[in-house]
C-alpha positions as CSV (number, residue, x, y, z in Angstrom):
1,M,13.3,14.6,19.5
2,H,15.6,11.9,19.6
3,P,16.4,9.9,22.8
4,N,18.9,7.4,22.6
5,R,18.0,3.7,21.7
6,R,18.3,2.3,24.9
7,T,16.6,5.2,26.8
8,F,13.6,4.9,24.4
9,L,13.2,1.3,24.7
10,K,13.4,1.0,28.3
11,N,11.2,4.1,28.6
12,V,8.6,1.9,26.2
13,G,8.9,-0.9,28.7
14,R,7.5,1.1,31.7
15,G,4.3,1.8,29.7
16,M,3.6,-1.4,28.2
17,L,1.7,-3.2,31.2
18,A,-0.1,0.0,32.4
19,A,-1.4,0.9,28.9
20,S,-2.8,-2.6,28.1
21,V,-5.4,-1.9,31.0
22,G,-5.2,1.9,31.2
23,P,-2.6,4.0,33.3
24,A,-5.3,5.1,35.7
25,L,-6.1,2.1,36.9
26,A,-2.5,0.6,37.0
27,A,-1.5,3.6,39.1
28,D,-4.4,3.2,41.5
29,L,-3.3,-0.7,41.9
30,F,0.4,-1.0,42.0
31,P,3.4,1.2,40.9
32,G,3.9,-0.1,37.1
33,K,2.3,-3.6,37.7
34,L,-0.9,-5.4,37.3
35,F,-1.7,-9.1,38.0
36,A,-2.0,-11.2,35.0
37,D,-5.6,-11.8,34.9
38,E,-6.9,-8.3,35.6
39,V,-8.0,-6.5,32.2
40,A,-10.2,-3.4,32.3
41,D,-13.0,-2.8,30.0
42,R,-11.6,0.1,28.5
43,L,-8.3,1.8,28.0
44,T,-7.9,5.0,30.4
45,F,-5.4,7.6,30.4
46,G,-5.3,9.0,34.0
47,K,-5.7,12.7,34.4
48,L,-5.9,13.0,30.6
49,D,-9.1,10.7,30.3
50,P,-11.4,13.7,30.2
51,L,-9.8,15.5,27.6
52,V,-9.4,12.4,25.5
53,G,-13.1,11.7,26.0
54,L,-13.8,15.4,24.8
55,I,-11.8,15.0,21.8
56,Q,-13.4,11.5,21.1
57,D,-16.9,12.9,21.6
58,A,-16.8,16.2,20.2
59,G,-17.6,16.5,16.3
60,P,-15.1,18.7,14.0
61,D,-17.7,21.4,14.0
62,K,-17.6,21.9,17.8
63,L,-14.4,21.0,18.9
64,L,-12.2,24.1,18.3
65,P,-13.7,26.5,20.9
66,L,-13.6,23.9,23.1
67,L,-9.9,23.5,22.8
68,V,-9.3,27.3,23.1
69,E,-11.4,27.2,26.5
70,R,-8.7,24.2,27.6
71,L,-5.8,26.4,26.5
72,H,-7.1,29.2,28.6
73,D,-7.8,27.0,31.4
74,G,-4.1,25.8,31.6
75,A,-3.8,23.2,29.0
76,D,-0.9,23.1,26.6
77,L,-0.6,22.2,22.8
78,K,1.4,18.9,24.2
79,M,-1.5,18.0,26.4
80,L,-3.9,18.4,23.3
81,I,-1.7,16.4,21.1
82,A,-1.4,13.5,23.7
83,A,-5.2,13.4,24.3
84,A,-5.8,13.5,20.3
85,A,-3.3,10.6,20.0
86,L,-5.1,8.4,22.7
87,A,-8.4,9.2,21.3
88,N,-7.3,8.3,17.8
89,A,-5.6,5.1,19.0
90,R,-8.4,4.0,21.4
91,T,-11.0,4.7,18.5
92,L,-9.5,3.6,15.4
93,G,-6.4,1.7,16.3
94,G,-4.3,1.8,13.3
95,E,-7.1,0.0,11.4
96,Q,-8.9,2.9,9.4
97,Y,-7.2,4.7,6.4
98,E,-7.7,8.3,7.4
99,G,-7.4,7.7,11.1
100,Y,-3.9,6.4,10.8
101,H,-2.9,9.1,8.4
102,T,-4.1,11.5,11.1
103,M,-2.4,9.8,13.9
104,M,1.0,10.1,11.8
105,A,0.5,13.7,11.3
106,L,0.1,14.7,15.0
107,A,3.9,14.4,15.7
108,P,4.9,16.4,12.8
109,A,2.0,19.3,13.9
110,Y,3.4,19.6,17.1
111,Q,6.8,19.8,15.9
112,M,5.7,22.4,13.4
113,S,4.1,24.4,16.1
114,Q,7.5,24.8,18.0
115,E,8.9,26.8,14.7
116,L,6.1,29.3,15.0
117,P,5.6,32.7,17.1
118,A,3.5,32.0,20.3
119,E,0.5,33.5,18.8
120,R,0.3,31.1,15.9
121,Q,1.6,27.9,17.4
122,A,-1.8,26.3,18.0
123,L,-2.8,26.5,14.0
124,P,-1.0,23.2,12.8
125,V,-2.3,21.5,15.8
126,F,-6.0,22.7,15.4
127,K,-5.8,21.9,12.0
128,V,-4.8,18.3,12.4
129,L,-7.2,17.8,15.4
130,V,-10.1,18.8,13.1
131,R,-9.1,16.2,11.0
132,N,-8.9,13.8,13.9
133,A,-12.3,14.4,15.1
134,T,-13.7,14.2,11.5
135,W,-12.6,10.6,11.3
136,I,-13.2,9.6,14.8
137,Q,-16.8,10.8,14.6
138,N,-17.2,8.7,11.1
139,H,-16.1,5.6,13.3
140,G,-19.6,6.5,14.9
141,R,-21.0,4.6,18.0
142,Q,-18.9,1.3,17.4
143,P,-16.9,-0.5,20.0
144,D,-13.2,0.8,20.5
145,T,-11.0,-0.8,18.2
146,L,-8.0,-0.6,20.6
147,R,-8.9,-2.4,24.0
148,P,-7.2,-3.6,26.8
149,I,-6.1,-7.1,26.4
150,K,-4.5,-10.1,28.6
151,P,-0.9,-10.8,27.3
152,A,-0.3,-14.2,25.6
153,D,2.0,-16.7,27.1
154,L,5.5,-16.6,25.7
155,P,6.2,-19.6,23.7
156,A,8.9,-22.0,25.1
157,G,11.9,-22.5,22.7
158,K,10.8,-19.8,20.1
159,S,11.9,-16.1,20.1
160,G,9.2,-13.6,20.5
161,T,10.3,-12.1,17.2
162,D,9.3,-15.2,15.6
163,A,6.1,-15.8,17.5
164,L,4.9,-12.2,16.6
165,R,5.9,-12.8,12.9
166,E,3.9,-16.1,12.7
167,A,0.9,-14.1,14.2
168,V,0.9,-11.5,11.5
169,E,1.7,-14.2,8.9
170,Q,-1.3,-16.1,9.7
171,K,-3.5,-12.8,10.2
172,D,-4.4,-13.5,13.7
173,K,-4.8,-9.8,14.9
174,D,-5.9,-11.2,18.6
175,A,-2.7,-13.3,18.7
176,A,-0.3,-10.8,17.4
177,D,-1.7,-8.1,19.8
178,R,-1.6,-10.2,22.6
179,M,1.9,-11.3,21.9
180,F,3.2,-7.8,21.3
181,V,1.8,-6.9,24.9
182,A,3.5,-10.0,26.2
183,L,6.9,-9.1,24.6
184,C,6.5,-5.6,26.5
185,R,6.2,-7.4,29.7
186,D,7.7,-10.3,31.7
187,G,11.3,-8.7,31.5
188,K,11.4,-8.1,27.8
189,Q,10.3,-4.6,27.7
190,E,13.7,-3.4,26.3
191,D,13.3,-5.4,23.3
192,A,9.7,-4.8,22.2
193,F,10.3,-2.4,19.9
194,N,13.1,-4.1,18.0
195,Q,10.9,-7.7,18.1
196,L,8.2,-5.7,16.5
197,L,10.3,-4.5,13.5
198,P,10.8,-7.8,11.8
199,S,6.9,-8.0,11.5
200,V,7.0,-4.4,9.8
201,Q,9.8,-5.5,7.6
202,E,7.4,-8.3,6.3
203,E,6.1,-6.0,3.5
204,L,7.5,-2.7,2.2
205,E,5.0,0.0,1.8
206,V,4.9,3.7,3.1
207,H,2.1,3.2,5.7
208,R,3.7,0.0,7.2
209,V,7.0,1.7,7.5
210,V,6.0,5.3,8.4
211,L,3.6,4.2,11.3
212,P,5.8,2.7,13.9
213,H,8.2,5.6,13.0
214,R,5.9,8.3,13.8
215,A,4.3,6.5,16.9
216,W,7.9,6.4,18.1
217,T,8.4,10.0,17.5
218,L,5.0,10.8,19.0
219,A,5.7,8.9,22.3
220,G,8.7,10.9,22.7
221,I,6.7,14.1,22.6
222,I,3.5,12.9,24.6
223,G,5.4,10.5,27.2
224,M,6.7,6.7,26.8
225,D,4.1,5.7,29.1
226,Y,1.9,5.7,26.2
227,A,4.4,4.2,23.7
228,Q,2.6,0.6,23.8
229,V,-0.8,2.1,23.2
230,L,0.8,3.9,19.9
231,L,2.9,1.0,18.9
232,R,-0.1,-1.4,19.2
233,Q,-1.6,0.4,16.2
234,S,1.3,-0.7,13.9
235,V,0.8,-4.2,15.3
236,H,-3.0,-4.0,14.0
237,Y,-1.7,-2.5,10.6
238,C,0.8,-5.2,10.0
239,V,-1.8,-7.9,10.5
240,Q,-4.8,-6.3,8.5
241,N,-2.8,-4.9,5.6
242,L,-0.2,-8.1,5.0
243,R,-0.7,-9.2,1.3
244,G,0.4,-12.5,-0.4
245,D,2.8,-15.0,0.3
246,F,6.7,-14.8,0.7
247,T,7.2,-14.5,-3.1
248,S,4.9,-11.8,-3.9
249,R,5.1,-7.8,-4.2
250,T,8.0,-7.0,-1.7
251,R,7.9,-9.8,0.4
252,P,11.2,-11.5,-0.9
253,A,13.0,-8.5,0.6
254,A,12.6,-9.6,4.1
255,H,12.6,-13.6,3.3
256,T,15.3,-13.9,0.5
257,V,17.4,-10.8,-0.3
258,L,17.8,-9.7,3.3
259,P,18.8,-12.9,4.9
260,K,21.2,-13.5,1.8
261,L,22.8,-10.2,2.1
262,L,23.4,-10.2,5.9
263,D,25.1,-13.8,5.4
264,Q,27.2,-12.7,2.3
265,Y,28.6,-9.6,3.8
266,K,29.1,-11.2,7.4
267,L,26.9,-8.2,8.7
268,I,25.5,-10.0,11.7
269,G,27.7,-8.8,14.7
270,K,29.7,-6.6,12.6
271,P,30.5,-3.2,14.5
272,A,28.9,-0.2,12.6
273,G,31.4,1.4,10.4
274,A,32.5,5.0,10.7
275,K,34.1,5.8,7.4
276,A,33.4,9.2,5.9
277,A,32.0,9.4,2.5
278,E,33.0,12.1,0.0
279,D,30.3,14.1,-1.7
280,G,30.9,12.1,-4.9
281,W,30.4,8.8,-3.3
282,V,27.0,10.0,-1.6
283,D,25.8,11.1,-4.9
284,Q,26.7,7.9,-6.8
285,M,25.2,5.7,-4.2
286,S,22.0,7.7,-4.4
287,Q,21.9,7.2,-8.3
288,T,22.6,3.5,-7.7
289,I,20.0,3.3,-5.4
290,F,17.5,5.1,-7.7
291,S,18.2,3.7,-10.9
292,S,19.0,0.2,-10.1
293,S,16.4,-2.9,-9.6
294,P,15.5,-3.3,-5.9
295,E,17.8,-6.4,-5.6
296,V,21.0,-4.2,-6.8
297,A,20.0,-1.4,-4.8
298,A,19.7,-3.5,-1.4
299,D,23.1,-5.2,-2.6
300,A,24.8,-1.9,-2.9
301,V,24.0,-0.8,0.6
302,A,25.1,-4.0,2.2
303,A,28.3,-4.0,0.4
304,A,28.9,-0.1,1.7
305,L,28.1,-1.4,5.4
306,A,30.6,-4.3,4.8
307,E,33.2,-1.8,3.6
308,G,32.6,0.2,7.0
309,F,30.8,3.3,5.5
310,A,29.1,5.1,8.4
311,P,25.2,4.2,8.5
312,D,24.3,7.8,8.2
313,Q,26.2,8.5,5.2
314,I,24.6,5.7,3.5
315,G,21.1,7.1,4.9
316,E,22.2,10.3,3.0
317,A,22.2,8.4,0.0
318,L,18.8,6.7,0.3
319,S,17.2,10.4,1.4
320,L,18.6,11.6,-2.1
321,A,17.2,8.7,-4.2
322,A,13.8,9.0,-2.6
323,N,14.1,12.7,-3.1
324,Q,14.7,12.1,-6.9
325,L,11.1,10.6,-7.1
326,V,9.8,13.8,-6.2
327,L,12.0,16.1,-8.5
328,R,11.6,13.8,-11.6
329,D,7.8,12.8,-11.3
330,N,5.8,14.1,-14.2
331,G,2.7,14.2,-12.1
332,R,-0.6,12.4,-12.3
333,P,-1.3,11.7,-15.8
334,K,-5.1,12.6,-15.5
335,A,-7.3,14.1,-12.9
336,V,-8.1,11.5,-10.1
337,N,-10.6,13.9,-8.3
338,D,-10.8,17.4,-7.8
339,A,-8.2,17.3,-4.7
340,K,-5.6,16.0,-6.9
341,P,-5.9,17.2,-10.6
342,A,-3.7,16.1,-13.2
343,G,-0.1,16.9,-12.8
344,S,-0.1,17.1,-9.1
345,V,2.3,15.3,-7.1
346,H,1.2,16.1,-3.5
347,G,-0.7,13.6,-1.2
348,D,-0.2,10.0,-1.9
349,G,2.3,10.9,-4.9
350,I,4.9,8.5,-5.5
351,G,7.9,10.7,-4.3
352,V,6.1,11.8,-1.2
353,H,5.5,8.4,-0.3
354,A,9.1,7.3,-0.9
355,S,10.7,10.3,0.7
356,D,8.7,9.5,4.0
357,S,9.4,6.1,3.9
358,A,13.4,6.9,3.5
359,N,13.2,9.3,6.5
360,A,11.3,6.6,8.7
361,W,14.0,3.9,7.6
362,R,17.2,6.4,8.3
363,D,15.7,7.2,11.9
364,M,14.7,3.5,12.6
365,A,18.0,2.5,11.6
366,R,19.5,5.1,14.2
367,Y,17.5,4.1,17.1
368,S,17.1,0.2,16.8
369,D,19.5,-2.6,17.6
370,A,22.6,-3.5,15.3
371,R,20.7,-6.2,13.3
372,N,18.0,-3.8,12.6
373,G,19.7,-0.7,11.9
374,V,21.6,-2.6,9.1
375,A,18.0,-4.1,8.1
376,C,16.5,-0.9,7.8
377,L,19.1,0.5,5.3
378,I,19.1,-2.3,3.1
379,L,15.2,-2.7,3.2
380,G,15.1,1.0,2.7
381,A,17.2,1.0,-0.4
382,Y,15.1,-2.1,-1.7
383,Q,12.1,-0.2,-1.3
384,C,12.9,2.9,-2.9
385,A,14.1,1.2,-6.1
386,F,10.8,-0.8,-6.1
387,D,8.6,2.5,-5.6
388,R,10.3,3.8,-9.0
389,T,8.8,1.1,-11.2
390,E,5.9,0.1,-8.9
391,R,3.2,3.0,-10.4
392,G,4.7,3.1,-14.0
393,G,6.4,6.2,-15.7
394,D,10.0,6.4,-17.1
395,F,11.7,8.3,-14.1
396,L,15.1,7.6,-15.4
397,K,14.5,9.6,-18.5
398,W,12.3,12.4,-16.9
399,E,14.4,15.8,-16.4
400,P,14.6,16.6,-12.7
401,Y,13.3,19.9,-11.3
402,P,14.3,22.7,-11.7
403,R,14.0,22.2,-15.2
404,V,16.0,24.6,-17.7
405,E,12.8,26.3,-19.2
406,A,11.8,27.7,-15.7
407,R,15.3,28.4,-14.5
408,E,16.0,30.7,-17.5
409,K,13.1,32.9,-16.3
410,I,14.7,33.6,-13.0
411,K,16.6,36.9,-13.5
412,T,17.5,38.0,-9.9
413,G,19.5,36.5,-7.3
414,D,18.1,38.9,-4.7
415,A,16.6,36.9,-1.8
416,D,13.6,39.0,-1.2
417,A,12.6,39.1,-4.9
418,L,13.4,35.1,-5.2
419,L,11.0,34.5,-1.9
420,A,8.3,36.5,-3.8
421,A,8.7,34.9,-6.8
422,A,8.4,31.4,-5.0
423,E,5.2,32.5,-3.3
424,D,3.6,33.7,-6.6
425,A,4.5,30.7,-8.0
426,I,3.0,28.6,-5.4
427,R,-0.4,30.7,-5.6
428,H,-0.4,29.9,-9.1
429,N,0.1,26.1,-8.8
430,D,3.4,26.7,-10.8
431,Q,5.5,23.7,-9.8
432,A,8.4,24.4,-12.3
433,G,8.3,28.4,-11.3
434,A,8.4,27.8,-7.5
435,C,11.2,25.1,-7.8
436,A,13.2,27.5,-9.9
437,A,13.0,30.2,-7.7
438,V,14.0,28.0,-4.5
439,A,16.8,26.3,-6.1
440,R,18.4,29.9,-7.2
441,Y,17.8,31.0,-3.6
442,G,19.9,28.4,-2.4
443,E,22.3,28.7,-5.0
444,E,22.8,32.4,-4.1
445,G,23.7,31.1,-0.5
446,H,20.8,32.9,1.4
447,K,19.7,31.9,4.8
448,P,17.1,29.2,4.6
449,R,14.8,30.2,7.5
450,P,13.0,32.4,5.2
451,V,12.3,29.7,2.6
452,I,11.2,27.2,5.4
453,D,8.9,29.6,7.0
454,L,7.1,30.4,3.6
455,L,6.6,26.4,3.1
456,L,5.7,26.0,6.5
457,R,2.8,28.7,6.2
458,Y,1.2,26.7,3.3
459,A,1.8,23.2,5.1
460,I,-0.5,24.5,7.6
461,S,-3.0,26.2,5.7
462,E,-3.5,23.8,3.0
463,D,-5.1,20.4,3.1
464,G,-2.3,18.4,1.6
465,A,-4.4,15.4,1.1
466,L,-3.2,14.0,4.4
467,H,0.4,14.4,3.7
468,A,1.4,18.0,4.0
469,E,2.4,17.8,7.8
470,K,4.3,14.6,7.3
471,Y,6.2,15.5,4.5
472,Y,7.0,19.0,5.6
473,R,8.8,17.2,8.5
474,T,10.5,14.7,6.3
475,A,11.9,17.4,4.0
476,T,12.9,19.7,6.5
477,E,14.3,16.9,8.8
478,E,16.3,15.8,5.7
479,F,17.3,19.2,4.8
480,A,19.0,19.6,8.3
481,S,20.8,16.2,8.3
482,L,22.2,16.2,4.8
483,R,25.5,17.9,3.6
484,P,25.5,21.3,1.9
485,A,26.2,20.3,-1.6
486,F,22.6,18.4,-1.7
487,R,20.6,19.8,1.1
488,W,18.9,22.4,-1.1
489,R,17.2,19.4,-3.1
490,Q,14.7,19.0,-0.4
491,M,13.6,22.3,-0.4
492,V,13.1,22.3,-3.9
493,A,11.0,19.3,-3.7
494,L,9.1,20.6,-0.9
495,A,8.4,23.8,-2.9
496,R,7.2,21.7,-5.6
497,V,4.8,19.8,-3.3
498,T,3.5,23.0,-2.1
499,A,2.6,24.4,-5.2
500,S,1.0,21.0,-6.1
501,E,-1.4,21.3,-2.8
502,Y,-2.1,24.8,-2.9
503,G,-5.6,25.7,-3.2
504,R,-7.4,23.5,-1.3
505,P,-7.5,25.1,2.1
506,A,-7.6,22.8,5.0
507,P,-10.7,22.4,7.1
508,G,-11.0,24.2,10.4
509,Y,-7.9,26.5,9.4
510,D,-9.9,29.6,8.8
511,E,-12.0,29.0,12.2
512,A,-8.8,28.5,14.1
513,C,-7.5,31.7,12.8
514,H,-10.4,33.4,13.9
515,L,-10.3,32.0,17.5
516,L,-6.6,32.7,17.8
517,K,-7.1,36.1,16.1
518,V,-4.2,35.6,14.0
């Protein structure tokens, strides 16, 4: 779901104040307003609150039968997703690793459900809600992490963006949280999301980037009245996980590289270009981003923006560059644990992380203001190039999948035979074979939906080490937005990740199938 930027930000503002004290209380007192000194004890969510409480209190071993009852009583999947998101936010608040991963999977799970026949639509939602219940229960009876707060006083003579960034830099979570709520109030609601993004951009790593993106998508599904609750998790994450000073890791990107490029290419205030790019240009730009240093990759994107190329054309190149990190990865050099054996690329594999990040940067570039739109593409290129070298490996020399030896084993162009070969390879954790079969399927010009349905089935049934839902959505969204010359690279990459993750069923999946009789 992609609301336009102004509608999104305007709607975000409507829910900011109510969410800071609880929509139920806000609705009882005033239509959208509260006095500044009125703060409730706990976030509440109106008519959803009983369902939120059920999800927050029921453990994973008891949850699914209760959810089936709620569906029979008239609840729908959107309500279950909303309640799960709010329970997650209230309990974990963007501060717990598995918790924010689960929050980021909720919107993809709902979107996946809409691709399924009616009798199976609850499966991806139930799968993620079991995971959600697990990590909420692990939180125990500790106090809620996300609570109602009183907005800060907006500083005189300083922008809200800078005030929020300073609080983040000082790692003052309370001050940053209160400042964000203030930005959502006092007439600045429409700017809140844009004023958050520079704090997100302080460091370039996957969770920091994807969390606000998935929160935004989720708000579009469950209702913009809850956007503040969802986005506050990003504020907490930004404070808790900021590392180093302005010269360490990726931090020069926001403090040195980006300001220099914005000035050098005079991009501030420059209207977005509409220049179309040929396939060769997009392919070459993707190779530049993939193979260059972070600084050179960022410069190439800035120069293309200055030349007037349409942002979505540049976004295609960014998507393809990150995709190379999935296709070229030689996999984990040794087993880390039973869930991620040697050679695996699923879960927190560098390519999955990079692709999810690129997808988030592309989407946020579309729906943020002009300055942030430019910054998202430049920083996305910087991060992709940085990711290529961060964990080692000679990606520039490794052969991309599908590799020649596996290609030569494919002797048919028949659609059904290729689908069967792809599924057999997935079930044998044969990444090379799965990639070769799917690549040939695309080259033959067969309809994409059967392949997507095959990969969707395993994205639901397998655990995926917290990433199956997000990466499935990343790959299929990028497939839909890319030009025909390159789009099948995304399906090949998804086939590889699917073969990597197969064999570790998701907790709750079998129970869900039994309860739903599918």
